N, C-alpha and C positions, 0 to 999 in steps of 0.2 A: 590320831583320834580313832578309837575302836568303834566297832559296830555294836549298838545296843540291841540285844535280842529279848523281846518280851516273852516271858514264859507262856506257852499255850496250854490251855486245859485239854486234857485227853480224856475221852470217855470210852466206856465199853458197854456193849449191849449183849444181854443173854436172854435166852428164851426159857420160860418156865410155865408149868401147867399146874392146875389145882382145881378144886371144886368145892361146892357147898350144896346142902339140901335146901337152903333158904332162898337164894337169889343169885343172879349174875353179879350184881354189885358186891354181895357178900363173898362170892368166889374170888373176885378181884382183890378185895380188901384182905382176904385170907392169904392169898399168894404174896401180896406186897408185905404184909406183916411178917410172914415167915421168912421172906428174903431179907428183910431188914435186921433179922437176928444176926446174920453173918455177913451182910453186905452193907458197907458204909456209903454215905453220900448218894443214895438213889435220887435221881433228879427227875425222871419221867418214866412213863410206861405207855405202851400201845397195845390195844387188844388186837390180836392176830386172828383168833378164831373163838367162836362161842358154840357150845353144843350142850348135850345133856342126855338124860334118860327119861323115859316116860313109862307110866304104868299102862295096864291093858285098856284103861279108859282114856288114854291120851293125856293124862295129867302129868306135868313135869315132876319128877321125883329127885332129880339131881341136876345141878347146873355146873358145867365144866368150861373153863377158860384156858386159852393159851395166850400168854402175854410176853411181850418183849420189855425188859426192864433195862434202863440205861442208868449207869452210875459213873461218877468221876473216878479216874485212876489217880491215886494219891502218890505223892513223892515219898521216897523212903525217908524215914525220920530216925535219927540216932536214938537208940535205946528202946525202940518199939519192936 
């Protein structure tokens, strides 16, 4: 009788940054949308750092985020 091994999902986390002149939320959405163009199976994200720029009156002019994006590592598929 052989040992049955259940395949275990493997994931990878990368750190990306980006920004928006509108809001922190828009900066996060922008980074995730851009990452999704080339990365499949994104499963979660975590905000690591939030920052930005302000004008001389102290009004935010740009919102910048640093986020960790986690995605599943796919098995090699014939013909792909």
